[in-house]
C-alpha positions as CSV (number, residue, x, y, z in Angstrom):
1,X,156.2,120.1,-41.2
2,X,159.3,119.3,-43.1
3,X,162.3,121.6,-43.6
4,X,161.4,121.9,-47.2
5,X,157.8,122.8,-46.5
6,X,158.7,125.5,-43.9
7,X,161.1,127.0,-46.4
8,X,158.2,127.0,-48.8
9,X,156.0,128.8,-46.5
10,X,158.4,131.2,-45.6
11,X,159.0,132.2,-49.2
12,X,155.2,132.2,-49.5
13,X,154.7,134.3,-46.5
14,X,157.8,136.7,-47.6
15,X,156.0,137.0,-50.9
16,X,152.5,138.0,-49.7
17,X,154.0,140.4,-47.0
18,X,156.2,142.4,-49.6
19,X,153.4,142.9,-52.0
20,X,150.8,143.8,-49.3
21,X,148.7,140.9,-49.8
22,X,148.1,139.8,-46.0
23,X,146.1,137.1,-45.8
24,X,143.3,138.1,-48.2
25,X,142.3,136.0,-51.5
26,X,144.3,136.4,-54.8
27,X,141.8,136.6,-57.5
28,X,144.0,136.8,-60.7
29,X,146.9,134.9,-60.7
30,X,148.1,136.1,-64.3
31,X,147.9,139.6,-63.4
32,X,149.6,139.2,-60.2
33,X,152.8,137.7,-61.7
34,X,153.0,140.3,-64.2
35,X,152.4,143.1,-61.8
36,X,154.9,141.8,-59.0
37,X,157.3,140.2,-61.1
38,X,157.2,141.4,-64.6
39,X,156.6,137.9,-66.0
40,X,153.8,137.4,-68.6
41,X,151.5,134.3,-68.3
42,X,150.3,132.7,-71.2
43,X,147.4,130.2,-71.1
44,X,147.3,127.8,-74.1
45,X,145.9,124.7,-75.3
46,X,147.9,121.8,-74.6
47,X,147.9,118.2,-74.0
48,X,145.7,116.9,-70.9
49,X,149.1,116.0,-69.1
50,X,150.6,119.2,-69.6
51,X,149.9,121.8,-66.7
52,X,152.7,124.3,-66.6
53,X,156.1,125.5,-67.2
54,X,158.7,128.3,-67.0
55,X,160.8,129.3,-69.6
56,X,163.8,131.6,-69.1
57,X,165.8,133.5,-72.2
58,X,169.5,132.8,-71.4
59,X,170.5,136.1,-72.9
60,X,168.1,138.5,-71.9
61,X,166.9,136.6,-68.5
62,X,163.5,137.4,-69.5
63,X,161.0,135.0,-67.8
64,X,157.5,133.6,-69.2
65,X,155.5,131.1,-67.7
66,X,152.9,129.2,-69.8
67,X,149.9,127.2,-68.4
68,X,147.6,124.9,-70.1
69,X,143.9,126.0,-70.5
70,X,141.6,123.8,-68.6
71,X,137.9,123.5,-67.3
72,X,139.4,123.3,-63.6
73,X,140.1,126.8,-62.8
74,X,141.7,125.9,-59.1
75,X,144.1,123.5,-61.1
76,X,145.3,126.4,-63.3
77,X,145.7,128.9,-60.2
78,X,147.7,126.2,-58.5
79,X,149.9,125.9,-61.6
80,X,150.8,129.3,-61.9
81,X,151.6,129.7,-58.4
82,X,153.7,126.6,-58.4
83,X,155.9,128.0,-61.5
84,X,156.2,131.4,-59.4
85,X,157.4,129.1,-56.7
86,X,160.3,128.3,-59.0
87,X,160.7,131.8,-60.0
88,X,160.9,133.3,-56.2
89,X,163.1,130.1,-55.1
90,X,165.4,130.9,-57.8
91,X,165.3,127.4,-59.4
92,X,165.7,129.1,-62.8
93,X,169.1,130.4,-62.2
94,X,170.6,127.0,-61.3
95,X,172.1,124.4,-63.2
96,X,169.7,121.6,-61.9
97,X,167.5,120.9,-64.7
98,X,163.8,120.6,-63.4
99,X,161.6,118.0,-65.1
100,X,158.0,118.2,-64.8
101,X,156.0,115.5,-62.9
102,X,159.2,114.6,-60.9
103,X,158.9,114.9,-57.2
104,X,162.2,116.2,-56.6
105,X,162.7,118.8,-54.0
106,X,162.5,121.7,-55.8
107,X,159.0,120.4,-57.6
108,X,157.8,119.5,-53.5
109,X,158.7,122.9,-52.6
110,X,157.0,124.6,-55.7
111,X,153.9,122.7,-54.7
112,X,154.1,123.7,-50.8
113,X,154.8,127.5,-51.9
114,X,151.6,127.5,-54.1
115,X,149.6,125.9,-51.4
116,X,150.8,128.3,-48.8
117,X,150.7,131.4,-51.4
118,X,147.0,130.7,-52.3
119,X,145.7,129.8,-48.9
120,X,147.7,131.1,-46.0
121,X,147.6,129.4,-43.0
122,X,146.9,132.6,-41.2
123,X,143.6,133.4,-43.6
124,X,142.6,129.8,-42.5
125,X,142.8,130.9,-38.7
126,X,141.1,134.0,-39.3
127,X,138.1,132.4,-40.9
128,X,137.6,129.4,-39.0
129,X,136.1,130.3,-35.3
130,X,138.7,130.0,-32.4
131,X,138.4,126.7,-30.6
132,X,136.8,125.0,-33.4
133,X,138.4,121.5,-33.6
134,X,137.3,118.3,-34.8
135,X,133.6,119.2,-35.7
136,X,133.7,121.1,-38.9
137,X,131.0,120.9,-41.6
138,X,131.7,120.5,-45.0
139,X,130.5,123.9,-45.7
140,X,133.5,125.3,-44.0
141,X,135.6,123.6,-46.3
142,X,133.4,125.0,-49.3
143,X,134.0,128.5,-47.8
144,X,137.5,128.4,-48.1
145,X,137.3,126.7,-51.8
146,X,135.1,129.4,-52.8
147,X,136.6,132.6,-51.3
148,X,140.2,131.5,-51.9
149,X,139.5,129.7,-55.5
150,X,141.7,126.8,-54.6
151,X,141.1,123.1,-54.7
152,X,139.2,120.9,-52.1
153,X,142.5,119.0,-51.7
154,X,144.7,122.0,-51.0
155,X,142.3,123.4,-48.6
156,X,141.9,120.2,-47.0
157,X,145.6,119.8,-46.3
158,X,146.0,123.4,-44.7
159,X,143.1,122.6,-42.2
160,X,144.8,119.3,-41.4
161,X,148.0,121.2,-41.0
162,X,146.4,123.3,-38.2
163,X,144.9,120.5,-36.7
164,X,141.2,121.6,-37.6
165,X,140.4,117.9,-39.1
166,X,141.7,114.7,-38.6
167,X,143.5,112.3,-41.1
168,X,140.5,110.3,-42.2
169,X,138.7,113.8,-42.8
170,X,141.3,115.1,-44.7
171,X,141.5,112.2,-46.9
172,X,137.5,112.1,-47.9
173,X,137.6,115.9,-48.2
174,X,140.5,115.6,-50.5
175,X,138.3,113.4,-52.9
176,X,135.5,116.1,-53.3
177,X,135.7,118.3,-56.4
178,X,135.1,122.2,-56.4
179,X,132.4,121.6,-58.9
180,X,130.5,119.2,-56.5
181,X,131.1,121.8,-53.7
182,X,130.0,124.8,-55.8
183,X,126.6,122.8,-56.9
184,X,126.1,121.6,-53.3
185,X,126.5,125.1,-51.4
186,X,125.2,127.4,-54.1
187,X,127.8,128.8,-55.8
188,X,127.8,127.1,-59.1
189,X,127.0,130.0,-61.0
190,X,130.3,131.7,-60.0
191,X,132.2,128.4,-60.6
192,X,130.7,128.3,-64.1
193,X,132.2,131.8,-64.7
194,X,135.8,130.9,-63.2
195,X,135.9,127.6,-65.4
196,X,134.8,129.8,-68.6
197,X,138.1,132.1,-68.0
198,X,140.4,129.2,-67.3
199,X,139.3,127.2,-70.4
200,X,140.0,130.4,-72.6
201,X,143.3,131.0,-74.3
202,X,144.8,134.3,-72.7
203,X,147.6,136.4,-74.6
204,X,150.7,137.5,-72.6
205,X,150.1,141.1,-71.5
206,X,153.5,142.7,-72.5
207,X,153.3,141.0,-76.1
208,X,149.9,142.1,-76.8
209,X,150.5,145.7,-75.7
210,X,153.4,145.7,-77.9
211,X,151.2,144.2,-80.7
212,X,148.5,146.7,-80.2
213,X,151.1,149.4,-80.5
214,X,152.1,148.0,-83.8
215,X,148.8,148.0,-84.9
216,X,148.1,151.6,-83.9
217,X,151.7,152.6,-85.7
218,X,150.4,150.7,-89.0
219,X,152.9,148.0,-88.9
220,X,150.5,145.3,-88.0
221,X,147.4,144.2,-89.5
222,X,144.3,143.9,-87.7
223,X,143.6,140.6,-88.6
224,X,146.6,138.9,-87.2
225,X,145.7,141.2,-84.2
226,X,142.4,139.8,-83.8
227,X,143.9,136.1,-84.1
228,X,146.1,136.8,-81.3
229,X,143.4,138.1,-79.1
230,X,140.7,135.4,-80.1
231,X,138.4,138.5,-81.1
232,X,136.3,139.3,-84.1
233,X,137.9,141.5,-86.5
234,X,135.1,144.1,-86.7
235,X,134.7,144.2,-83.1
236,X,138.5,144.9,-82.2
237,X,138.8,147.4,-85.0
238,X,135.7,149.4,-83.4
239,X,137.6,149.2,-80.0
240,X,141.0,150.3,-81.2
241,X,140.0,152.7,-84.0
242,X,141.6,153.0,-87.4
243,X,145.7,153.0,-87.4
244,X,147.9,155.7,-88.4
245,X,149.3,155.5,-92.2
246,X,153.2,154.0,-91.7
247,X,155.7,156.8,-91.5
248,X,159.0,156.6,-92.6
249,X,160.2,158.4,-89.6
250,X,158.4,156.5,-87.3
251,X,160.2,155.8,-84.3
252,X,159.3,152.0,-83.8
253,X,161.9,149.9,-83.5
254,X,161.7,146.3,-85.6
255,X,164.7,144.7,-83.7
256,X,162.8,146.0,-80.1
257,X,162.2,142.5,-78.1
258,X,158.8,141.8,-78.0
259,X,158.6,141.7,-74.1
260,X,160.3,145.0,-73.4
261,X,161.1,145.9,-69.7
262,X,158.0,146.8,-68.0
263,X,157.1,149.9,-66.0
264,X,155.1,148.7,-63.5
265,X,153.6,149.7,-60.2
266,X,152.4,147.7,-57.2
267,X,148.9,147.1,-57.3
268,X,146.2,147.3,-54.7
269,X,145.3,143.6,-54.2
């Protein structure tokens, strides 16, 4: 394991320890990033070549992560974890410009951080019987992919790192798709649900909370709010009720930031 890989693993293990994640699967990366770091994650439709990026406001220091909608849910989760790796390692605070797709040490470390965050080595150890070596069935790979919602390639690397499979098996299993494993081992319905979620745009939580507040105070129309949520106007109005009439003495601040500072609590993951 290279020094860069070791650093990435240390960062991922420390993040899990800090937030009480132990070696359990992380089911909602959007919510995890928002709850632990106060960072909104936006899912949007972009060209296929784009996976994700992090943006930092130089004035406020506010960070937002944007990822592509995709029918490949494990890829989207890895993209969010990769961008979180840049945040945790302090890459956004340095002057060096990060170029998407460039295999710089920072990009390699962010990839490794994502792998160790999503599928910690201890999680693999606790799920593979002690003394198992050289004889793992493909179903063991499927179990890890299903439980931790990671790509077969990512899971195969972790198994290889622990010496549980050889290089040839790692290469072969890395070429499998999550969809194929799901269909083969009976969890295709779960995978279709994950695909539906990752294919849909997802608005940033802080912005939407402020937008709903604006609607309820009568300063934002239901049509615009419904467009942001991607929801039917009538259904959304039924959910939220009728807004109050604008009040000239209302304390709503038109100049307040769309992404105010969060009052956040640690979640029970």
